[in-house]
N, C-alpha and C positions, 0 to 999 in steps of 0.2 A: 323348274327343278332340274331339267336336263341341261340347261345352260349353266346353272350353278355347279352341277356335277362335273361338266366338261372343264370349266374354269379351274375348279379345285384340283382336278387330276393333272391339268397342265402345270399349275403352280407347283404341284408335288414333283413333277419331272424336273423343273428348273432347280428346285431345292436339292434334288439328288445330284444334279450336274455340279452345283457348288460344292457338294461333299466329295465329288470324285473328279478332280480337274485333270483328267488324262487326255491323251491325244484323240481318242475316240469322241470324248465329250466336246472337244474343241471343234472337230469336224462336223458334228451334229449341229452345234449351235451356230456355226458359220453359215449353214444352209438356211437358218431361220433369222438372219440378221435384219430383215425388214420388220420383224416384230420387236417393239420397244423392250419388253421384258426379257426376251431372249438375247437382244443386243447387250443390255446391261449385265445379264448373267455371264455372257461371253467376256465382257470386260473384267468382271470379278475373277473369272477362271484364269485369264491371262495374268492378272495380278498375282494370283496364288502360284502360277508357274514362273514368276519372276520376269515376265516380259512387260516392263513398265510402259514402253512406248505404245504397244497395242492396247494395254489396259487403259491408258489415258484416252486413247482414240475412241474406244467403245463405251467408256463410262461418261463421256461428255453429255451433260444434261440429265444424268440419271439421279443426281442427288435430289432434284425437285420433282421427279416423275412419280406418278401414281403406279406403284408396283404391287404385286400380290404380297399379302402380309407375311408369308413364310420366307420370303427372300428380301423384302424391303430393308429390314434392319441390317442384314449381313452386307448388302450392296452399299448401303450408306456408310457403314464402317469401313469397308474396303476402299470406297471413294476417298474418304478422309485420309486413310493411310497412304494411298497412292500420291495424293497431293503433297503430303509431308515428305515422302521418300524422293519425289522429284525435286522439291526445293533443296533437300539436303544432299542430293546425289551429284554425280558427274554428268548426267544427261543435260543436253542444251535444248532450249525451245527455239523453234523456227516458225515465225508467223508468215503465213502464205496468203497473199491478197491478189485477186484478179480484178480486172476491169473489163466487163461488169462483174458484180458478185454472182455467186450461185453456180459457178462452173464446177464440174467434176475434175479433181486433180489427183495425182499420185506422186509419191517421192520414192526414189530408188532405195532409201534407207529402210522402207517398209514394203518390200515387194508383195504384190497381191492385194494391197489395201488401197481403197479409194475413198475420198471424202469431198465435201462441198465447201467452197470458200465463202467467207473468210474462215480460216482454221489455224490452229496452233498445234504442232506436233513436237514431241520430245525425242531426240535421237542422240547417239554418241557423236563425239567430235569427228569431223571429216568433211569431205566434199561430195555433194549429191546432185542429182538432176531432178528437177520438178517439171512435171508434164501436165498441161491443162488441155482439155478436150472440148471443142465446140461442135456444132452440128456439121461444120464443113472443114475444120482445120484442127491441127494439133500444134500447140505452142510449148516450147521447152525453155528452161532457164536454169543455169547452175547456181548453187548456193554452197558456201563454206561456213562452218561454225567450229569454234574451239570448245574446250572443256569449260562448262559452267558459263557460257556466254550466250547472248541472245542474237539471233540473226533474223533478217526479213527479206522476202523475195516478192516482187511485184511483177505480175504478168499482164501486159496490156494486149487485149485481143481486138479492141476497137480501132479502126483506121483513124489516123490523125488528120485533122482538118488542114487543107492546103491553104497557105497564107499567100495572097497575091499582093504584089507591090502596088502602092497607091499611084493613081494617075494624076499628072499635073493639070491644073485648071485654074479658073478665076471665079470670084464671087463678088456680087454687088449687093451691099446691105443698105444702100441709101433709102430705098422705098420702105423696107421693113422697119427701119429705125423710126421713120416718121409715123408709121401706122401703129406701132406697138405702144400701149400706154406705159408711162414711166412708173417704176416701182421704187418704193422707199423702205428703209429698214433692212434688217438682216434677212438672208435667204431662209426659206423654210427648212426645217430639220429633215434630213434624209437618213433613214435607218439602213445601215450597211450590213449585209450578211457576214457571218464569220468566215475568215479565210481558211479555217481548219475544216477539212472534209467531214461530212456528217458521220461517216462510219467510225471516225476516230473519237468522236464525242460520245458515242454510245458505249454502254457497258455490256460487253458480250460475255456469254457463259464461258468462253475459252480463257478469258483473262480474269474473271471474278475470283477473288480469294487468293491471287498470286502476287502479293505485295512483297517485293524483294527487300530484305533487311541487309544492308551492306556490312553490318557488324555481327551478323549471325554466325555462330560456330558451325562449321561444316563437319558433319559426321560421315563415317564410311557407310555406304549403303549395305544392308544385309544381303549378302549374295554377290557373286562376281559380276562386275560390269566390264572389266577388261577381258581380253582373250587369253590371259595367262596369269599365273601366280608364281612367285618365287619365295622361298622360305628356308629357314634353318631349323633343325631339331636337336634337342638334347634328350637322351633317353637312358633309362636304367631298367634292368630286369634280370630274369633268370635264363641261364644257358645250360644246355645238356646235350651230350653226344653219345651217351650209353657206354663210353669207354672209361669215364671217370664220374665222380660225384657231381650233382648239379651245383652251380655256383652263380654268384652275383657278378654282373658286369655292367659296362656302360657303353654308350654309343653316341656319336655325333654325325649329323647328316645334313646335306643340302638337297632341297626338293624343288620341283617345278611341276606346274600343271599347265596344259594347253587345251583350251576348249575346242570340242569338235561338234557340239550340239548344245541345246538348251540346258541339258542336265548331265551330259557325258563329257569326259575329258581324258586326255592322255596324261599319265602320271610318270615322272622320272625321278630318280633318286641316286645320289652318291653318298656312301657312308663309310665310316671307320669305327670298328668296335673292338673293345678289350674284353675278351670272353673268359677271363679268369685263368686260374692255374698258377703254379709256382715252378720256377726252375725250368727244366726241359719240357715240362707239361704246359707251360704258358702258351696261350693261343690268342693272337690278334688277327683280324681280317679286314680287308678293304673290299667293298662291293659296289656294284652298279646294278640298278633295278629299272625295269620299264614295264608298263602295263596300262590298264584302263581303270577309270573310276566313274562313279555315278553319284549325283547329288540326291539325297533322300529327303522326303518331306517337302514343305513349301520353302520359298526363298527366305523366309524369316528365320529358319533354322538351318544353318549351313553345315549339315551333317553329311559326310561323304563316305562311301565304301570303296576301297581300292584293292585291286588284285594285280600282282606283279610277278615276274620272273626275275631272279637275282643271280648274277654271276659274281663269284668272290675269289680273292687271292688270299691264301692263308700264310701267315708268318710264323711257322713253327716247324721244328724238325721231327718231333715225335709226340705221341700222346699215349699215355699208359703203356710205354715201352713198345709202341707200334709206330711205323712210319706214317706221317701225315701226307695226304694228297694235297699238293700245293694249290690246285685250282678245283673249284667245285661249282655246283648250281643248286638253287633252292627255289621254292615257291613261297610267296608272302601274301598275306591278306591283312587288311587293317581298317580301322574306323577312325575318322578325324572329324573333330567338331571345331569349327571356326566361331569363336565367341563374338556375338553381335557388337558392332561399333568399336571393336578393338582389333589390333593386329595379331592377337594371341590365338594359337591353335593347340588343342590337346588331342592326343591320339593313343590308340592301342594297336600294337602290331605283333603278328605271329609269323615266324619263319620256320619252314620245314625243309630240311635238306633233301635233295633229289639224288645226289651222288654221295658216295661214302667219304667220310672224313678220314677214318682209318678202316682197315679191313673189318667188315661186319658192323660198322657203326656209322650213323648219320647224325649230324648235329641239328639242333632246333633251338629256337629262342622265343621268349615272350617279353615284350618291351612296353613300358609306359613312357610316352614322349610328351614333351612340352616344347613349343616352338613359336617363332615369330614369322609372319608372312607379309610380303608386300603384294597387295591385291587391289 
């Protein structure tokens, strides 16, 4: 009874970890990687955090493992999803082989991670260093891979046999020929071993289920794999400055994101907006914004919250018979949803003036935006 209670309590902790894939959960599970259930749970947590390279590494062999019932179904589903996203994405597989097998290796693409050969890791395109460790030496080898291409690195740690040149000599077969009985008929059949090494004839867990289809349609992976996004936005909404009635206007913008962490990024924006009005009260602005953003939820829902400071230049002489300040500053917050498997992004943005547009009045805007991103 005590053993069953301990097992159930432990399984409950792992289920809670799957439900809360934060940094603290990752740190706790990494300290328990020697336990199979904890390792598989860690792989599922990395998948939910969008780190497909580490997710594949820790989910290796979990599909057929006997896991606690309250996490087995979730981990099997995540494992299937990771395989599909790796096949359809921009990550590239690198097969790492050592002679002999069973050495502990690491690759610079995944700092802090070690694994046993033979193994396959999925990484972004680039040049990396693979390091293998024996009891007495460290061996390194560079490897380069492109987008959606397969690479292989072989590290030999065994000394090569020294080949000596043959010595000249003579042989006398006269006596042997007379002593040996004569044979007739074809020579006996000799079974020759395959020239292909045994390890390439075996089906390993790292390659099972990864049959590449050259005609398969490649879809965009949900969530950013590059270090940056570029996009354009078209928006419409309401503008108000307190000096005149609220009015409808439009805006166009160019946007960019630069990743600084797994979920955080720097957000930049250049925009031009027609903020309504007639005659001398017409108001147009050009602005530049910069700030930070964070991705919310798991990687399958690319919802981001963005906060920025905006500096603008106003093209107007007067507003409600008051002089317009030609330069100003405002704060902006927004939500953007990148629709899965498409380049389309929808967003909601609010801007609040920090400086006066005209004496005693500050402008503000609420925009609905639709855009296209290259990500």
